[in-house]
N, C-alpha and C positions, 0 to 999 in steps of 0.2 A: 753631792758635796750640800753640805744644808748650806743658805745663804739668807738670810733675815732681809726681809723688803725693807726698804727706810721708808716707804711712804705707809704704809699699816702696822710694822710690825712681826707679819707673820713668818713663821720658819719655812721655807720652801726646798725641797733637794730639786739640786738641777746638776748634769754633770760637769764636769771638770774639761774645762777648753783651754784650748792653744788659740792663738791669736788668729790663727786662717780658718779655722771651724765653730768660731761662736757665731751663735743663731740667735735672733728677735724676737724667738717663739715662745722661750721659755717666761714664762707671766705668772704672775704671782696667784694662787689660786686663789685669794682672797679678793683683790683688787684689781686685780688685770693689769697690775702697772708689768713694763718690761724688767726683768730684772738684771739682764746683761748691761742697761745702758746706767741705770743707778750708778750715782757717784759719791762720796761724803767730801769732792771740793779738794780730796789730798794729793800732795806732790809727792813723788818718791825717787831718791836718787839714786843714783848707781854709776859706779867707774868701771866700764868695760877696758879702760886701756893702761892703766897704770901699772899692772903686774907683770908687766913683760911677754903678755898675750898675743898671740898672730892671730891673724887677721881672723882666722878660722874660729879661733878660741872668743873673740871679744864677739862673731856674730852671735857662737851659740850662748855667750853670758847676754847678750841683747834677747836672742828668742826666750830666754829663761825669765828677763824682766819684766817682757811684755807680758807672758801670758800669766806669770804671780799678777802682773797689774788688771789682765782683764778677770782674772776670775776673783779680783776683792774689789774695793769700790775706788781703786785709786784713777783721778780722774787725770793725773798729767806724769811725765816723767821728765826729768833732768838727768841728761846722760854724759857723762863725761867718757869725750871718744878720743880726747888728748890730738895728734898731729895729724897728717896727709893721708896716709893709706888707709886705717880701721875707718876714720870720718867719713870718706869718698863713698867705702861700701856700705858703711850704717847710712849714709844717705841716700843712697841709690835702694837698698831695699824698704828703706822709710817711705821714698818717693813711691815702688810698687805698692806698698800697704796702704797707703792713702788712695793712688789709684784703684786699689780694691775694695776701699772703704774700712780697711780693718782699724783704721785709725781715723783720728777728723783732721791734725793736718800736724806739722814739725817744722821748725825756723832753726836756723843757727843764732844762741844766743848772744846779744847784741854787746854784751862786755865783756863775753870771755868766749874768744873763736873754737876753744877746744870743749866748746858745750851744747849740744843740742837739744832744744825744749819740743817733747812729744804730747800734743794734746789727746789722750785715748776715747773719754768721751766729753761729749758735749757739758 
């Protein structure tokens, strides 16, 4: 995948990552910035629970959106998780991802209990 460095503008070729296998060794050939840590400050909102998804389907959607975000310049994900079952599974996986340092943090939205905010990059 070609990824433009947000620091200097040089286009670099790096592999497509999944949330669990990205690494900080892919640096810009011109300015040495860590490409995978760059973000444009954007927030991506995705609903993983209101299309009559099963828990497994919702978790697959979650990973799809996380993988997309890690390969783009997204800083945050706003996950619409709905009620109890999917929300609990998502929180469990996000807790694991945070412990493994795949994401920075996550928290329940203060205005909507069916929304989880995930910070992917600082």
